[in-house]
N, CA, C and O atoms as a GROMACS GRO file, in nm:
protein
  472
    1UNK      N    1   1.490   0.934  -0.023
    1UNK     CA    2   1.512   0.938   0.119
    1UNK      C    3   1.382   0.902   0.188
    1UNK      O    4   1.278   0.961   0.161
    2UNK      N    5   1.388   0.806   0.278
    2UNK     CA    6   1.271   0.770   0.357
    2UNK      C    7   1.285   0.827   0.496
    2UNK      O    8   1.396   0.834   0.551
    3UNK      N    9   1.175   0.868   0.553
    3UNK     CA   10   1.170   0.912   0.691
    3UNK      C   11   1.094   0.804   0.766
    3UNK      O   12   0.988   0.761   0.724
    4UNK      N   13   1.150   0.762   0.878
    4UNK     CA   14   1.087   0.657   0.956
    4UNK      C   15   1.009   0.717   1.072
    4UNK      O   16   1.062   0.798   1.148
    5UNK      N   17   0.886   0.678   1.083
    5UNK     CA   18   0.801   0.720   1.195
    5UNK      C   19   0.724   0.598   1.243
    5UNK      O   20   0.651   0.536   1.167
    6UNK      N   21   0.742   0.567   1.369
    6UNK     CA   22   0.669   0.456   1.429
    6UNK      C   23   0.681   0.330   1.344
    6UNK      O   24   0.583   0.259   1.323
    7UNK      N   25   0.803   0.303   1.294
    7UNK     CA   26   0.825   0.183   1.216
    7UNK      C   27   0.769   0.187   1.075
    7UNK      O   28   0.768   0.085   1.006
    8UNK      N   29   0.724   0.302   1.031
    8UNK     CA   30   0.659   0.314   0.901
    8UNK      C   31   0.742   0.404   0.809
    8UNK      O   32   0.791   0.509   0.852
    9UNK      N   33   0.756   0.364   0.685
    9UNK     CA   34   0.827   0.447   0.587
    9UNK      C   35   0.729   0.547   0.528
    9UNK      O   36   0.617   0.513   0.490
   10UNK      N   37   0.774   0.673   0.520
   10UNK     CA   38   0.690   0.777   0.459
   10UNK      C   39   0.752   0.818   0.327
   10UNK      O   40   0.874   0.831   0.316
   11UNK      N   41   0.669   0.839   0.228
   11UNK     CA   42   0.716   0.887   0.099
   11UNK      C   43   0.722   1.039   0.101
   11UNK      O   44   0.640   1.106   0.164
   12UNK      N   45   0.821   1.092   0.031
   12UNK     CA   46   0.839   1.236   0.019
   12UNK      C   47   0.760   1.286  -0.102
   12UNK      O   48   0.758   1.222  -0.207
   13UNK      N   49   0.694   1.401  -0.085
   13UNK     CA   50   0.615   1.461  -0.192
   13UNK      C   51   0.643   1.610  -0.200
   13UNK      O   52   0.673   1.675  -0.100
   14UNK      N   53   0.633   1.663  -0.322
   14UNK     CA   54   0.644   1.808  -0.341
   14UNK      C   55   0.523   1.856  -0.417
   14UNK      O   56   0.452   1.779  -0.482
   15UNK      N   57   0.501   1.987  -0.409
   15UNK     CA   58   0.390   2.050  -0.480
   15UNK      C   59   0.442   2.121  -0.603
   15UNK      O   60   0.549   2.182  -0.602
   16UNK      N   61   0.365   2.113  -0.709
   16UNK     CA   62   0.388   2.195  -0.827
   16UNK      C   63   0.264   2.284  -0.838
   16UNK      O   64   0.154   2.237  -0.866
   17UNK      N   65   0.286   2.414  -0.814
   17UNK     CA   66   0.175   2.504  -0.799
   17UNK      C   67   0.191   2.628  -0.886
   17UNK      O   68   0.291   2.699  -0.872
   18UNK      N   69   0.096   2.656  -0.974
   18UNK     CA   70   0.103   2.780  -1.051
   18UNK      C   71   0.083   2.900  -0.959
   18UNK      O   72  -0.005   2.899  -0.873
   19UNK      N   73   0.166   3.003  -0.978
   19UNK     CA   74   0.157   3.120  -0.891
   19UNK      C   75   0.132   3.249  -0.969
   19UNK      O   76   0.086   3.348  -0.911
   20UNK      N   77   0.162   3.249  -1.098
   20UNK     CA   78   0.144   3.369  -1.179
   20UNK      C   79  -0.001   3.416  -1.178
   20UNK      O   80  -0.093   3.336  -1.200
   21UNK      N   81  -0.021   3.544  -1.152
   21UNK     CA   82  -0.155   3.602  -1.152
   21UNK      C   83  -0.237   3.569  -1.029
   21UNK      O   84  -0.356   3.602  -1.024
   22UNK      N   85  -0.177   3.506  -0.930
   22UNK     CA   86  -0.248   3.469  -0.806
   22UNK      C   87  -0.208   3.565  -0.695
   22UNK      O   88  -0.095   3.615  -0.691
   23UNK      N   89  -0.301   3.589  -0.604
   23UNK     CA   90  -0.269   3.669  -0.486
   23UNK      C   91  -0.195   3.582  -0.386
   23UNK      O   92  -0.198   3.459  -0.394
   24UNK      N   93  -0.129   3.647  -0.292
   24UNK     CA   94  -0.059   3.574  -0.185
   24UNK      C   95  -0.158   3.485  -0.110
   24UNK      O   96  -0.125   3.372  -0.073
   25UNK      N   97  -0.278   3.536  -0.087
   25UNK     CA   98  -0.380   3.459  -0.014
   25UNK      C   99  -0.422   3.335  -0.093
   25UNK      O  100  -0.439   3.228  -0.035
   26UNK      N  101  -0.438   3.349  -0.225
   26UNK     CA  102  -0.476   3.234  -0.308
   26UNK      C  103  -0.366   3.129  -0.308
   26UNK      O  104  -0.393   3.009  -0.301
   27UNK      N  105  -0.242   3.173  -0.316
   27UNK     CA  106  -0.128   3.081  -0.316
   27UNK      C  107  -0.122   3.004  -0.185
   27UNK      O  108  -0.107   2.882  -0.185
   28UNK      N  109  -0.134   3.075  -0.075
   28UNK     CA  110  -0.128   3.011   0.057
   28UNK      C  111  -0.244   2.914   0.076
   28UNK      O  112  -0.224   2.802   0.124
   29UNK      N  113  -0.365   2.955   0.039
   29UNK     CA  114  -0.482   2.868   0.056
   29UNK      C  115  -0.468   2.739  -0.026
   29UNK      O  116  -0.497   2.631   0.024
   30UNK      N  117  -0.426   2.751  -0.150
   30UNK     CA  118  -0.406   2.633  -0.235
   30UNK      C  119  -0.299   2.543  -0.177
   30UNK      O  120  -0.315   2.421  -0.172
   31UNK      N  121  -0.191   2.603  -0.132
   31UNK     CA  122  -0.078   2.529  -0.075
   31UNK      C  123  -0.122   2.454   0.051
   31UNK      O  124  -0.091   2.336   0.066
   32UNK      N  125  -0.191   2.522   0.140
   32UNK     CA  126  -0.235   2.459   0.265
   32UNK      C  127  -0.330   2.342   0.238
   32UNK      O  128  -0.321   2.238   0.304
   33UNK      N  129  -0.420   2.359   0.142
   33UNK     CA  130  -0.514   2.252   0.106
   33UNK      C  131  -0.438   2.131   0.052
   33UNK      O  132  -0.467   2.017   0.088
   34UNK      N  133  -0.340   2.156  -0.035
   34UNK     CA  134  -0.261   2.046  -0.094
   34UNK      C  135  -0.179   1.975   0.013
   34UNK      O  136  -0.174   1.852   0.016
   35UNK      N  137  -0.115   2.051   0.100
   35UNK     CA  138  -0.033   1.990   0.206
   35UNK      C  139  -0.120   1.904   0.297
   35UNK      O  140  -0.081   1.793   0.333
   36UNK      N  141  -0.236   1.954   0.333
   36UNK     CA  142  -0.325   1.877   0.419
   36UNK      C  143  -0.366   1.746   0.351
   36UNK      O  144  -0.364   1.640   0.414
   37UNK      N  145  -0.402   1.753   0.224
   37UNK     CA  146  -0.443   1.632   0.151
   37UNK      C  147  -0.330   1.530   0.146
   37UNK      O  148  -0.354   1.410   0.164
   38UNK      N  149  -0.209   1.576   0.121
   38UNK     CA  150  -0.095   1.485   0.112
   38UNK      C  151  -0.059   1.427   0.250
   38UNK      O  152  -0.031   1.308   0.262
   39UNK      N  153  -0.059   1.511   0.351
   39UNK     CA  154  -0.026   1.462   0.485
   39UNK      C  155  -0.128   1.360   0.534
   39UNK      O  156  -0.093   1.264   0.602
   40UNK      N  157  -0.255   1.381   0.499
   40UNK     CA  158  -0.359   1.284   0.537
   40UNK      C  159  -0.334   1.149   0.472
   40UNK      O  160  -0.375   1.045   0.525
   41UNK      N  161  -0.268   1.149   0.358
   41UNK     CA  162  -0.236   1.024   0.288
   41UNK      C  163  -0.099   0.970   0.331
   41UNK      O  164  -0.053   0.869   0.277
   42UNK      N  165  -0.035   1.036   0.427
   42UNK     CA  166   0.090   0.986   0.483
   42UNK      C  167   0.217   1.034   0.418
   42UNK      O  168   0.324   0.978   0.442
   43UNK      N  169   0.210   1.137   0.335
   43UNK     CA  170   0.328   1.190   0.269
   43UNK      C  171   0.396   1.296   0.354
   43UNK      O  172   0.331   1.372   0.425
   44UNK      N  173   0.527   1.299   0.347
   44UNK     CA  174   0.609   1.404   0.406
   44UNK      C  175   0.634   1.508   0.296
   44UNK      O  176   0.670   1.471   0.185
   45UNK      N  177   0.616   1.636   0.326
   45UNK     CA  178   0.625   1.740   0.225
   45UNK      C  179   0.766   1.796   0.216
   45UNK      O  180   0.826   1.833   0.317
   46UNK      N  181   0.819   1.802   0.093
   46UNK     CA  182   0.948   1.866   0.065
   46UNK      C  183   0.915   2.010   0.022
   46UNK      O  184   0.838   2.031  -0.071
   47UNK      N  185   0.974   2.106   0.090
   47UNK     CA  186   0.942   2.246   0.063
   47UNK      C  187   0.996   2.290  -0.073
   47UNK      O  188   1.113   2.270  -0.105
   48UNK      N  189   0.907   2.351  -0.152
   48UNK     CA  190   0.949   2.412  -0.278
   48UNK      C  191   0.900   2.556  -0.286
   48UNK      O  192   0.890   2.614  -0.394
   49UNK      N  193   0.870   2.613  -0.170
   49UNK     CA  194   0.835   2.755  -0.162
   49UNK      C  195   0.955   2.824  -0.100
   49UNK      O  196   0.974   2.821   0.021
   50UNK      N  197   1.035   2.885  -0.183
   50UNK     CA  198   1.164   2.939  -0.141
   50UNK      C  199   1.146   3.084  -0.099
   50UNK      O  200   1.144   3.176  -0.181
   51UNK      N  201   1.133   3.104   0.032
   51UNK     CA  202   1.102   3.237   0.084
   51UNK      C  203   1.214   3.295   0.169
   51UNK      O  204   1.202   3.406   0.220
   52UNK      N  205   1.323   3.220   0.185
   52UNK     CA  206   1.429   3.277   0.269
   52UNK      C  207   1.502   3.389   0.195
   52UNK      O  208   1.483   3.408   0.075
   53UNK      N  209   1.582   3.461   0.265
   53UNK     CA  210   1.648   3.582   0.214
   53UNK      C  211   1.737   3.552   0.092
   53UNK      O  212   1.754   3.639   0.006
   54UNK      N  213   1.793   3.433   0.085
   54UNK     CA  214   1.878   3.394  -0.027
   54UNK      C  215   1.804   3.408  -0.160
   54UNK      O  216   1.864   3.439  -0.263
   55UNK      N  217   1.671   3.386  -0.156
   55UNK     CA  218   1.590   3.391  -0.278
   55UNK      C  219   1.513   3.521  -0.295
   55UNK      O  220   1.421   3.529  -0.377
   56UNK      N  221   1.548   3.624  -0.218
   56UNK     CA  222   1.483   3.753  -0.241
   56UNK      C  223   1.532   3.808  -0.374
   56UNK      O  224   1.644   3.780  -0.416
   57UNK      N  225   1.448   3.885  -0.441
   57UNK     CA  226   1.484   3.943  -0.571
   57UNK      C  227   1.616   4.020  -0.561
   57UNK      O  228   1.705   4.005  -0.645
   58UNK      N  229   1.628   4.100  -0.457
   58UNK     CA  230   1.748   4.183  -0.439
   58UNK      C  231   1.875   4.096  -0.429
   58UNK      O  232   1.973   4.123  -0.498
   59UNK      N  233   1.871   3.994  -0.346
   59UNK     CA  234   1.989   3.908  -0.329
   59UNK      C  235   2.020   3.827  -0.454
   59UNK      O  236   2.137   3.805  -0.487
   60UNK      N  237   1.917   3.783  -0.524
   60UNK     CA  238   1.943   3.707  -0.646
   60UNK      C  239   2.006   3.798  -0.751
   60UNK      O  240   2.100   3.757  -0.820
   61UNK      N  241   1.957   3.920  -0.763
   61UNK     CA  242   2.017   4.014  -0.858
   61UNK      C  243   2.161   4.047  -0.820
   61UNK      O  244   2.246   4.060  -0.907
   62UNK      N  245   2.189   4.060  -0.690
   62UNK     CA  246   2.326   4.085  -0.645
   62UNK      C  247   2.418   3.968  -0.678
   62UNK      O  248   2.537   3.988  -0.703
   63UNK      N  249   2.364   3.847  -0.679
   63UNK     CA  250   2.444   3.728  -0.714
   63UNK      C  251   2.458   3.714  -0.865
   63UNK      O  252   2.531   3.626  -0.912
   64UNK      N  253   2.390   3.799  -0.941
   64UNK     CA  254   2.401   3.794  -1.086
   64UNK      C  255   2.295   3.712  -1.156
   64UNK      O  256   2.305   3.686  -1.276
   65UNK      N  257   2.193   3.669  -1.083
   65UNK     CA  258   2.085   3.593  -1.145
   65UNK      C  259   2.009   3.685  -1.239
   65UNK      O  260   1.960   3.790  -1.198
   66UNK      N  261   1.999   3.646  -1.364
   66UNK     CA  262   1.928   3.724  -1.464
   66UNK      C  263   1.786   3.670  -1.483
   66UNK      O  264   1.690   3.746  -1.487
   67UNK      N  265   1.774   3.540  -1.494
   67UNK     CA  266   1.645   3.474  -1.515
   67UNK      C  267   1.595   3.419  -1.381
   67UNK      O  268   1.614   3.301  -1.350
   68UNK      N  269   1.532   3.504  -1.302
   68UNK     CA  270   1.489   3.466  -1.168
   68UNK      C  271   1.390   3.350  -1.170
   68UNK      O  272   1.407   3.257  -1.090
   69UNK      N  273   1.288   3.349  -1.256
   69UNK     CA  274   1.198   3.233  -1.258
   69UNK      C  275   1.272   3.102  -1.290
   69UNK      O  276   1.237   2.996  -1.238
   70UNK      N  277   1.373   3.109  -1.374
   70UNK     CA  278   1.450   2.990  -1.408
   70UNK      C  279   1.532   2.942  -1.288
   70UNK      O  280   1.551   2.822  -1.270
   71UNK      N  281   1.579   3.035  -1.207
   71UNK     CA  282   1.651   2.999  -1.084
   71UNK      C  283   1.558   2.923  -0.989
   71UNK      O  284   1.598   2.822  -0.931
   72UNK      N  285   1.436   2.971  -0.973
   72UNK     CA  286   1.339   2.901  -0.888
   72UNK      C  287   1.307   2.763  -0.944
   72UNK      O  288   1.294   2.667  -0.868
   73UNK      N  289   1.293   2.752  -1.076
   73UNK     CA  290   1.265   2.622  -1.138
   73UNK      C  291   1.381   2.526  -1.114
   73UNK      O  292   1.358   2.409  -1.082
   74UNK      N  293   1.503   2.574  -1.129
   74UNK     CA  294   1.620   2.488  -1.107
   74UNK      C  295   1.622   2.435  -0.964
   74UNK      O  296   1.650   2.317  -0.942
   75UNK      N  297   1.593   2.519  -0.867
   75UNK     CA  298   1.590   2.476  -0.726
   75UNK      C  299   1.477   2.377  -0.704
   75UNK      O  300   1.492   2.280  -0.630
   76UNK      N  301   1.363   2.401  -0.768
   76UNK     CA  302   1.251   2.310  -0.756
   76UNK      C  303   1.285   2.172  -0.811
   76UNK      O  304   1.252   2.070  -0.751
   77UNK      N  305   1.352   2.170  -0.927
   77UNK     CA  306   1.392   2.041  -0.985
   77UNK      C  307   1.493   1.970  -0.895
   77UNK      O  308   1.490   1.848  -0.882
   78UNK      N  309   1.582   2.048  -0.834
   78UNK     CA  310   1.676   1.988  -0.739
   78UNK      C  311   1.600   1.922  -0.624
   78UNK      O  312   1.630   1.810  -0.585
   79UNK      N  313   1.501   1.993  -0.570
   79UNK     CA  314   1.423   1.936  -0.459
   79UNK      C  315   1.340   1.816  -0.503
   79UNK      O  316   1.311   1.728  -0.423
   80UNK      N  317   1.302   1.812  -0.631
   80UNK     CA  318   1.229   1.698  -0.683
   80UNK      C  319   1.312   1.570  -0.670
   80UNK      O  320   1.257   1.461  -0.658
   81UNK      N  321   1.443   1.583  -0.674
   81UNK     CA  322   1.530   1.466  -0.664
   81UNK      C  323   1.518   1.396  -0.528
   81UNK      O  324   1.562   1.282  -0.514
   82UNK      N  325   1.460   1.462  -0.429
   82UNK     CA  326   1.441   1.404  -0.297
   82UNK      C  327   1.303   1.341  -0.281
   82UNK      O  328   1.268   1.294  -0.173
   83UNK      N  329   1.224   1.340  -0.389
   83UNK     CA  330   1.082   1.301  -0.380
   83UNK      C  331   1.050   1.171  -0.451
   83UNK      O  332   1.120   1.127  -0.543
   84UNK      N  333   0.942   1.113  -0.406
   84UNK     CA  334   0.881   0.998  -0.472
   84UNK      C  335   0.761   1.042  -0.554
   84UNK      O  336   0.725   0.978  -0.654
   85UNK      N  337   0.698   1.152  -0.511
   85UNK     CA  338   0.569   1.195  -0.562
   85UNK      C  339   0.571   1.344  -0.591
   85UNK      O  340   0.635   1.421  -0.519
   86UNK      N  341   0.501   1.385  -0.697
   86UNK     CA  342   0.477   1.528  -0.722
   86UNK      C  343   0.326   1.547  -0.735
   86UNK      O  344   0.259   1.477  -0.810
   87UNK      N  345   0.276   1.643  -0.658
   87UNK     CA  346   0.134   1.678  -0.656
   87UNK      C  347   0.116   1.804  -0.740
   87UNK      O  348   0.176   1.907  -0.710
   88UNK      N  349   0.034   1.795  -0.844
   88UNK     CA  350   0.012   1.908  -0.934
   88UNK      C  351  -0.121   1.975  -0.902
   88UNK      O  352  -0.227   1.915  -0.914
   89UNK      N  353  -0.111   2.101  -0.860
   89UNK     CA  354  -0.230   2.181  -0.827
   89UNK      C  355  -0.302   2.220  -0.956
   89UNK      O  356  -0.243   2.226  -1.063
   90UNK      N  357  -0.433   2.245  -0.943
   90UNK     CA  358  -0.514   2.284  -1.058
   90UNK      C  359  -0.449   2.400  -1.132
   90UNK      O  360  -0.396   2.493  -1.071
   91UNK      N  361  -0.453   2.392  -1.264
   91UNK     CA  362  -0.396   2.496  -1.348
   91UNK      C  363  -0.251   2.475  -1.383
   91UNK      O  364  -0.191   2.559  -1.450
   92UNK      N  365  -0.192   2.364  -1.340
   92UNK     CA  366  -0.049   2.339  -1.364
   92UNK      C  367  -0.017   2.342  -1.513
   92UNK      O  368   0.091   2.386  -1.554
   93UNK      N  369  -0.111   2.294  -1.595
   93UNK     CA  370  -0.086   2.283  -1.739
   93UNK      C  371  -0.075   2.419  -1.807
   93UNK      O  372  -0.034   2.428  -1.922
   94UNK      N  373  -0.113   2.524  -1.736
   94UNK     CA  374  -0.106   2.660  -1.792
   94UNK      C  375   0.015   2.739  -1.742
   94UNK      O  376   0.030   2.857  -1.775
   95UNK      N  377   0.100   2.677  -1.663
   95UNK     CA  378   0.217   2.744  -1.607
   95UNK      C  379   0.344   2.677  -1.659
   95UNK      O  380   0.362   2.556  -1.641
   96UNK      N  381   0.431   2.753  -1.724
   96UNK     CA  382   0.549   2.694  -1.789
   96UNK      C  383   0.636   2.615  -1.692
   96UNK      O  384   0.684   2.507  -1.727
   97UNK      N  385   0.659   2.666  -1.572
   97UNK     CA  386   0.741   2.594  -1.475
   97UNK      C  387   0.678   2.462  -1.434
   97UNK      O  388   0.746   2.360  -1.424
   98UNK      N  389   0.548   2.465  -1.410
   98UNK     CA  390   0.476   2.343  -1.373
   98UNK      C  391   0.480   2.240  -1.486
   98UNK      O  392   0.493   2.121  -1.462
   99UNK      N  393   0.467   2.287  -1.610
   99UNK     CA  394   0.473   2.195  -1.724
   99UNK      C  395   0.610   2.128  -1.732
   99UNK      O  396   0.620   2.009  -1.761
  100UNK      N  397   0.715   2.203  -1.706
  100UNK     CA  398   0.850   2.146  -1.707
  100UNK      C  399   0.866   2.048  -1.592
  100UNK      O  400   0.925   1.941  -1.609
  101UNK      N  401   0.815   2.083  -1.474
  101UNK     CA  402   0.820   1.991  -1.360
  101UNK      C  403   0.743   1.862  -1.392
  101UNK      O  404   0.787   1.753  -1.355
  102UNK      N  405   0.631   1.875  -1.460
  102UNK     CA  406   0.551   1.757  -1.497
  102UNK      C  407   0.630   1.668  -1.592
  102UNK      O  408   0.634   1.546  -1.577
  103UNK      N  409   0.692   1.731  -1.691
  103UNK     CA  410   0.773   1.656  -1.787
  103UNK      C  411   0.886   1.581  -1.716
  103UNK      O  412   0.911   1.464  -1.745
  104UNK      N  413   0.952   1.649  -1.624
  104UNK     CA  414   1.062   1.586  -1.548
  104UNK      C  415   1.010   1.472  -1.461
  104UNK      O  416   1.069   1.364  -1.457
  105UNK      N  417   0.900   1.496  -1.392
  105UNK     CA  418   0.845   1.393  -1.303
  105UNK      C  419   0.808   1.267  -1.380
  105UNK      O  420   0.840   1.156  -1.338
  106UNK      N  421   0.741   1.284  -1.493
  106UNK     CA  422   0.701   1.166  -1.571
  106UNK      C  423   0.822   1.100  -1.637
  106UNK      O  424   0.829   0.977  -1.644
  107UNK      N  425   0.916   1.179  -1.686
  107UNK     CA  426   1.035   1.123  -1.751
  107UNK      C  427   1.120   1.041  -1.654
  107UNK      O  428   1.184   0.944  -1.694
  108UNK      N  429   1.122   1.082  -1.528
  108UNK     CA  430   1.205   1.014  -1.429
  108UNK      C  431   1.128   0.918  -1.340
  108UNK      O  432   1.181   0.868  -1.242
  109UNK      N  433   1.003   0.893  -1.374
  109UNK     CA  434   0.927   0.788  -1.308
  109UNK      C  435   0.872   0.820  -1.170
  109UNK      O  436   0.843   0.729  -1.093
  110UNK      N  437   0.859   0.948  -1.137
  110UNK     CA  438   0.797   0.983  -1.009
  110UNK      C  439   0.647   0.959  -1.019
  110UNK      O  440   0.588   0.970  -1.126
  111UNK      N  441   0.587   0.927  -0.908
  111UNK     CA  442   0.442   0.916  -0.904
  111UNK      C  443   0.384   1.056  -0.917
  111UNK      O  444   0.434   1.151  -0.857
  112UNK      N  445   0.280   1.069  -0.996
  112UNK     CA  446   0.216   1.198  -1.018
  112UNK      C  447   0.074   1.193  -0.965
  112UNK      O  448  -0.002   1.101  -0.994
  113UNK      N  449   0.040   1.293  -0.885
  113UNK     CA  450  -0.095   1.307  -0.832
  113UNK      C  451  -0.148   1.443  -0.876
  113UNK      O  452  -0.076   1.544  -0.870
  114UNK      N  453  -0.271   1.446  -0.921
  114UNK     CA  454  -0.335   1.571  -0.963
  114UNK      C  455  -0.438   1.612  -0.857
  114UNK      O  456  -0.508   1.528  -0.801
  115UNK      N  457  -0.443   1.741  -0.831
  115UNK     CA  458  -0.536   1.792  -0.730
  115UNK      C  459  -0.677   1.739  -0.752
  115UNK      O  460  -0.747   1.708  -0.656
  116UNK      N  461  -0.718   1.728  -0.875
  116UNK     CA  462  -0.854   1.682  -0.907
  116UNK      C  463  -0.880   1.540  -0.860
  116UNK      O  464  -0.995   1.501  -0.843
  117UNK      N  465  -0.774   1.462  -0.838
  117UNK     CA  466  -0.789   1.322  -0.799
  117UNK      C  467  -0.806   1.303  -0.650
  117UNK      O  468  -0.851   1.197  -0.606
  118UNK      N  469  -0.773   1.403  -0.572
  118UNK     CA  470  -0.778   1.388  -0.425
  118UNK      C  471  -0.904   1.451  -0.371
  118UNK      O  472  -0.927   1.449  -0.250
   0.00000   0.00000   0.00000
């Protein structure tokens, strides 16, 4: 999906960010830095931080979700289908979900950007 702004096509990008063992402040700071870097390069960000009530632990358990991290990964992969680019934050190779997102991105030919490159 392309978004048109001032006659210009923008590419869609998502973040793959390790969160395990990180504080809320660390997650937000990393996320904001990545979004800024991508927006400066002209990318439109596809949200993969699922914070609405549908994804609260309580509601997911009520819906019968047993593997909550797998549910988040599935939604993330779904959102990847709307993207041209995936930006991998430092430490992605140590997070199982990020490694799976990386495998999917490369297997399906998405452009991959690493935080270290920007």
